[in-house]
C-alpha positions in Angstrom: 0.0 0.0 0.0 2.9 2.4 0.8 4.3 1.7 -2.7 0.9 2.5 -4.2 0.7 5.7 -2.1 4.2 6.8 -3.3 3.0 6.2 -7.0 -0.3 7.9 -6.5 1.2 11.2 -5.1 3.3 12.0 -8.2 0.4 11.1 -10.5 -2.0 13.4 -8.8 0.6 16.2 -8.9 1.2 15.7 -12.6 -2.5 15.8 -13.3 -3.1 18.9 -11.2 -0.1 20.5 -13.0 -1.9 19.9 -16.3 -4.9 21.8 -15.2 -5.7 25.2 -16.6 -8.3 27.8 -16.2 -7.7 29.4 -19.5 -11.0 29.3 -21.7 -10.7 27.3 -24.8 -9.6 29.8 -27.6 -11.7 29.9 -30.8 -10.9 32.3 -33.6 -14.0 34.6 -34.1 -16.0 34.1 -37.2 -14.9 36.5 -39.9 -17.3 39.5 -40.0 -16.8 40.1 -43.7 -18.0 38.6 -47.0 -16.5 35.3 -48.3 -15.7 36.8 -51.7 -14.7 40.1 -53.0 -17.2 42.3 -54.8 -14.8 43.0 -57.7 -13.1 40.3 -59.8 -9.8 39.5 -58.0 -8.0 37.0 -60.0 -7.0 36.4 -63.7 -4.6 34.2 -65.5 -1.1 35.7 -65.6 -1.3 37.7 -62.5 1.5 37.5 -60.0 1.1 36.0 -56.5 2.1 38.4 -53.6 3.7 35.6 -51.6 7.3 35.4 -52.5 7.2 38.8 -54.5 9.8 41.0 -52.7 9.5 44.7 -52.7 12.7 45.0 -54.7 11.0 43.0 -57.5 7.9 44.9 -57.3 9.5 48.4 -57.1 12.4 48.2 -59.7 13.4 51.9 -59.7 17.1 51.8 -58.3 16.8 55.2 -56.6 13.6 54.2 -55.0 15.2 50.9 -53.8 18.0 52.9 -52.3 15.7 55.3 -50.5 13.7 52.3 -49.1 16.9 50.6 -47.9 18.0 53.8 -46.1 14.6 54.3 -44.5 14.7 50.6 -43.2 18.0 51.4 -41.6 17.6 55.0 -40.4 13.8 55.6 -39.8 13.4 56.5 -36.1 9.8 55.1 -35.8 11.0 51.8 -37.1 13.8 51.7 -34.6 11.3 52.3 -31.9 9.1 49.4 -33.3 12.1 47.2 -33.4 13.0 48.1 -29.8 9.4 47.3 -28.8 9.8 43.8 -30.2 13.0 43.3 -28.1 11.1 44.7 -25.0 8.3 42.1 -25.5 10.7 39.4 -26.1 12.5 40.2 -22.7 9.2 40.3 -20.9 8.3 37.0 -22.4 11.6 35.6 -21.3 10.9 36.9 -17.7 7.4 35.3 -17.7 8.7 31.9 -19.1 11.4 31.8 -16.4 8.7 31.9 -13.6 7.7 28.3 -14.7 11.1 27.0 -13.6 12.6 27.0 -10.1 15.4 29.6 -9.3 18.4 27.8 -7.9 20.7 29.9 -5.8 24.1 29.1 -4.2 24.4 31.1 -0.8 27.0 31.3 1.8 26.1 33.1 5.1 27.5 34.0 8.5 25.2 34.7 11.5 26.7 36.1 14.6 24.9 37.1 17.9 25.9 38.2 21.4 23.8 37.6 24.4 24.6 39.7 27.6 25.3 37.8 30.8 22.1 39.1 32.6 20.1 37.2 29.8 22.2 34.0 29.4 21.6 30.9 31.5 25.1 30.9 32.8 25.1 34.5 33.8 28.1 35.0 31.4 28.1 36.8 28.0 27.5 34.4 25.2 28.6 34.8 21.7 27.2 32.4 19.0 28.2 32.0 15.4 26.8 30.0 12.7 28.2 29.4 9.1 26.0 28.1 6.2 26.6 27.1 2.8 23.6 25.7 0.8 22.0 25.3 -2.6 18.4 26.7 -2.3 15.2 27.0 -4.2 13.2 29.9 -2.9 9.5 30.6 -3.2 8.9 28.4 -6.2 5.1 28.1 -7.0 3.8 24.7 -7.9 1.6 25.7 -10.9 -1.2 23.1 -10.2 -3.9 25.4 -11.6 -2.0 26.9 -14.6 -1.8 30.6 -13.2 1.9 30.9 -14.2 1.3 29.0 -17.4 -1.5 31.4 -18.3 0.8 34.5 -17.7 3.4 32.7 -19.7 1.0 32.2 -22.7 -0.2 35.7 -22.4 3.4 37.2 -22.6 4.2 35.0 -25.5 1.1 36.2 -27.4 1.9 39.8 -26.5 5.4 39.3 -27.9 4.1 37.8 -31.1 1.6 40.7 -31.4 4.5 43.1 -31.0 6.6 41.3 -33.5 3.6 41.3 -36.1 3.0 44.9 -35.4 6.6 45.8 -36.2 6.4 43.8 -39.4 3.2 45.8 -40.3 5.1 49.0 -39.6 7.9 47.9 -41.8 5.6 47.2 -44.8 3.8 50.5 -44.2 7.1 52.3 -44.3 8.1 50.7 -47.5 4.8 51.8 -49.0 5.0 55.3 -47.5 8.5 55.9 -49.0 7.3 54.7 -52.4 4.3 57.0 -52.3 6.3 59.9 -51.1 8.8 59.3 -54.0 6.0 59.1 -56.5 4.6 62.3 -55.2 8.0 64.0 -55.6 8.3 62.8 -59.1 4.7 64.0 -59.8 5.5 67.5 -58.5 8.8 67.6 -60.4 7.0 66.6 -63.7 4.2 69.1 -63.1 6.7 71.8 -62.4 8.5 70.9 -65.7 5.3 71.1 -67.6 4.5 74.4 -65.9 7.8 75.8 -66.7 7.5 74.8 -70.3 4.1 76.2 -70.5 5.3 79.4 -69.0 8.0 79.7 -71.8 5.3 78.9 -74.4 3.0 81.7 -73.1 5.9 84.1 -72.9 6.6 83.4 -76.6 2.9 83.8 -77.3 2.7 87.1 -75.4 5.7 88.4 -77.5 3.9 87.2 -80.6 0.7 89.0 -79.7 2.7 92.2 -78.7 4.3 92.1 -82.3 0.9 91.7 -84.0 -0.5 94.5 -81.8 2.3 96.7 -82.9 1.4 96.2 -86.6 -2.3 96.5 -86.0 -3.2 92.8 -86.3 -4.3 92.4 -82.6 -5.8 94.6 -80.0 -5.0 95.5 -76.4 -7.5 93.0 -75.1 -5.5 90.2 -76.7 -2.2 91.4 -75.3 -3.8 91.7 -71.9 -5.1 88.2 -72.1 -1.7 86.9 -73.2 0.0 88.7 -70.4 -2.5 87.4 -67.9 -2.0 83.8 -69.1 1.7 84.1 -68.7 1.5 85.5 -65.2 -1.0 82.7 -64.3 1.7 80.2 -65.5 4.3 81.7 -63.4 1.9 81.6 -60.3 1.1 78.0 -60.9 4.8 77.2 -61.2 5.6 78.8 -57.9 2.7 76.9 -56.4 4.1 73.6 -57.7 7.6 74.4 -56.7 6.3 74.9 -53.1 4.5 71.5 -53.3 7.6 69.9 -54.7 9.7 71.2 -51.8 7.1 69.9 -49.3 7.2 66.4 -50.9 11.0 66.4 -50.8 10.9 67.2 -47.1 8.4 64.5 -46.4 10.5 61.9 -48.2 13.6 63.0 -46.3 11.7 62.6 -43.0 10.7 59.0 -43.9 14.1 58.1 -45.0 15.6 59.4 -41.7 19.0 60.3 -43.0 20.7 63.3 -44.8 20.7 63.3 -48.5 23.6 61.3 -50.0 24.6 59.9 -53.3 21.8 57.8 -54.6 21.7 56.0 -58.0 19.7 57.7 -60.7 16.0 57.1 -60.9 13.3 56.6 -63.5 10.8 59.1 -64.7 7.2 58.8 -63.3 6.1 57.1 -66.7 8.9 54.6 -66.6 8.5 53.1 -63.0 7.2 49.7 -64.2 5.0 49.2 -61.2 1.8 47.3 -62.2 -0.9 46.2 -60.0 -1.2 42.8 -61.6 -1.3 41.0 -58.3 -3.3 37.7 -57.9 -5.7 38.0 -55.0 -7.0 34.9 -53.1 -10.3 34.6 -51.2 -10.6 37.1 -48.3 -9.9 34.5 -45.5 -6.5 33.8 -46.9 -5.6 37.4 -47.8 -6.5 39.0 -44.5 -5.1 36.4 -42.2 -1.7 36.8 -44.0 -1.6 40.5 -43.0 0.6 41.2 -40.2 -1.8 43.8 -38.6 -4.5 41.1 -38.5 -2.0 38.6 -37.0 -1.0 41.1 -34.4 -4.8 41.8 -33.5 -5.4 38.0 -33.1 -2.3 37.5 -30.9 -3.6 40.3 -28.6 -6.8 38.4 -28.4 -5.0 35.3 -27.5 -3.2 37.2 -24.8 -6.4 38.6 -23.3 -7.8 35.1 -23.4 -4.9 33.7 -21.5 -5.1 36.5 -18.9 -8.6 35.2 -18.0 -7.1 32.0 -17.0 -4.5 33.6 -14.8 -7.3 35.8 -13.1 -9.5 32.7 -12.5 -6.5 30.7 -11.0 -6.3 33.4 -8.4 -9.3 31.9 -6.7 -7.5 28.6 -6.1 -4.9 27.8 -3.4 -1.4 28.9 -4.2 1.2 26.3 -3.3 4.8 27.2 -2.9 8.0 25.5 -1.7 11.3 26.8 -0.4 14.1 24.2 -0.3 17.7 24.5 0.9 20.3 21.8 1.1 23.9 22.3 2.4 26.1 22.4 5.3 26.0 24.3 8.6 28.6 24.7 11.5 29.4 27.0 14.4 33.0 27.5 13.0 34.2 28.2 9.6 36.8 25.4 9.9 34.1 22.8 10.5 31.8 23.8 7.8 32.4 20.7 5.7 33.2 18.3 8.5 31.4 14.9 8.8 27.9 15.4 10.3 27.6 19.1 9.2 24.9 18.5 6.6 21.7 20.5 6.9 18.6 21.0 5.1 15.3 22.9 5.2 11.9 22.4 3.5 9.2 25.0 3.8 6.0 24.3 1.9 3.3 27.0 1.9 -0.4 27.0 1.1 -2.2 30.2 0.6 -5.9 30.3 0.0 -7.7 33.7 -0.5 -10.6 34.1 1.9 -11.5 37.7 1.8 -10.0 40.4 -0.5 -13.0 42.9 -0.8 -13.8 41.4 -4.3 -10.4 42.2 -5.7 -9.9 38.7 -7.3 -13.4 38.8 -8.8 -12.8 42.2 -10.1 -9.6 41.0 -11.8 -11.6 38.2 -13.5 -14.2 40.7 -14.7 -11.5 42.9 -15.9 -9.8 40.2 -17.9 -13.1 39.2 -19.5 -14.0 42.7 -20.5 -10.6 43.1 -22.0 -11.1 40.0 -24.1 -14.4 41.4 -25.3 -12.5 44.5 -26.4 -9.9 42.4 -28.1 -12.4 40.6 -29.9 -14.1 43.8 -31.2 -10.7 45.1 -32.1 -9.8 42.0 -34.1 -13.1 42.1 -35.9 -12.6 45.8 -36.6 -9.2 45.2 -38.0 -10.6 42.5 -40.3 -13.3 44.7 -41.5 -10.8 47.6 -42.2 -8.4 45.3 -44.0 -11.3 43.9 -46.1 -12.5 47.4 -47.0 -9.0 48.4 -47.9 -8.4 45.6 -50.3 -11.9 46.0 -51.8 -11.4 49.7 -52.4 -8.1 49.1 -54.1 -9.5 46.3 -56.2 -12.3 48.6 -57.4 -9.7 51.4 -58.1 -7.1 49.1 -59.9 -8.8 48.6 -63.2 -10.7 51.9 -63.3 -7.6 53.9 -62.8 -5.8 52.0 -65.6 -8.8 52.8 -67.9 -8.8 56.5 -66.7 -5.1 56.8 -67.5 -5.5 55.5 -70.9 -8.4 57.9 -71.6 -6.5 60.8 -70.1 -3.5 60.1 -72.3 -5.8 60.1 -75.3 -7.3 63.3 -74.3 -3.9 65.0 -73.8 -2.9 63.9 -77.3 -6.1 65.4 -78.7 -5.6 68.7 -76.8 -1.9 68.9 -78.0 -3.1 68.4 -81.6 -5.9 71.0 -81.1 -3.4 73.5 -79.7 -1.1 73.1 -82.7 -4.0 73.7 -85.1 -5.4 76.7 -83.3 -1.9 78.4 -83.0 -1.4 77.8 -86.8 -4.8 79.3 -87.6 -4.1 82.2 -85.3 -0.8 83.0 -87.0 -2.6 82.8 -90.4 -5.3 85.2 -89.1 -8.0 82.7 -89.3 -9.0 82.6 -85.6 -8.9 84.9 -82.6 -6.5 84.8 -79.7 -9.3 83.6 -77.3 -9.3 80.3 -79.1 -5.5 80.1 -78.6 -5.9 80.9 -75.0 -8.6 78.3 -74.3 -6.5 75.6 -76.2 -3.4 76.5 -74.2 -5.4 76.3 -70.9 -7.1 73.0 -71.8 -3.7 71.4 -72.9 -2.1 72.5 -69.7 -4.9 71.1 -67.5 -4.8 67.8 -69.5 -1.1 67.5 -69.0 -1.3 68.1 -65.4 -4.3 65.8 -64.9 -2.4 62.9 -66.8 0.7 63.2 -64.4 -1.8 63.2 -61.4 -3.6 60.0 -62.6 -0.3 58.3 -63.4 1.0 58.9 -59.8 -2.5 57.9 -58.3 -2.2 54.6 -60.3 1.3 53.9 -59.1 0.3 54.7 -55.4 -2.7 52.4 -55.8 -0.4 49.6 -56.9 1.8 50.0 -54.0 -1.2 50.2 -51.6 -2.5 47.0 -53.0 0.7 45.3 -52.6 0.9 46.4 -49.0 -2.8 45.5 -48.3 -2.1 41.9 -49.5 0.7 41.6 -47.0 3.3 42.0 -49.6 7.0 42.9 -48.7 7.3 40.6 -45.8 10.6 39.0 -44.9 10.9 35.4 -43.6 9.8 35.6 -40.0 12.0 34.2 -37.4 11.1 30.8 -35.8 8.5 31.4 -33.1 9.5 30.7 -29.5 7.6 27.8 -28.0 
């Protein structure tokens, strides 16, 4: 019977150690449609998985800017440090599941005066101890420490996923800022060329007025158009400087020698990305993974809060040698040990333990809502970009055709005006419409490029191979 009792005790302890108060985790049902409203896949499209940002963004200058941003951007440095902070906190929580073993050497000396000693003489006592000790180790029968460990691990993974989401956003932001700068440069170039053309036209009108072929109104109209072009150039130069400053802030380092870049029309960025069903796309996004990891952490914290209602069992154990003299510390018969088990059961705490459980459950409700909101926002982002992808391509094609038509119209009107077959108002209208068409074409081209980058980001593109998750 004694043998059976000896076998039963470890078995009971092992079974109790496997207990946990963590609620069974179930991923919430996806609060979005199972399919995209717009067609999302066609033959020949490139899958996002395995498509690096260097392949997607071939401009060598842009690649150099992104590389510099990934190295120097201060916000990214903070995000990386947050990951290391979460990793350290997880290591601390995981260490609580194992006993802490200490080697200690102590000396205890005490003097008792003669009027308090049994012999009436002063008494001096000394004690020397050397031991290996386990202090205040909690036997995690109810899974409280395990729950805290799981919560810390999930928080670490959430921080890591959030850092990856920020990294992808930084890549997209640098690309968008670069495209905006190229847009402003191109539009400034067009405004400068338009100003020169209108200056020449004003000179032509002035000469025609001098010989009586044009009136003062024509000259004033030509002069006003020229000054309008100068004003627009100044406005675009201001916007170009702002775009340059925004890009420099994202890159996070002073300007240095970067390779030459491509024109806005030569970027080679195409949104020909194959898109799977929403359940596959959204769960691959790092921001969605981070939201789910935070939900898992909140779920584990409920287990830790519930376990606080149950007895907490701890042990302190020391094994070593003790003597009243230093020289006899390791003599035969000096062995010493101590074993102090503790059992603490909460009886009354003013409702603190129950309040902690309520708090943990409410935080899980919040985490579920935040996870579902992240899913919904991600779905809308991808759906909006899908709707814009094809329409922007069609818009750019039509805009380029319209610009070509306006250029041809301007050439005809100018030729007619020089021949005296049309008024200057026709020239002015044609110049204005051509300039607006040129500016609009550049704007649409930049928006199309930005949309392609945003779609690449929305699909979780640009992710590096993630490190192996800690168990």
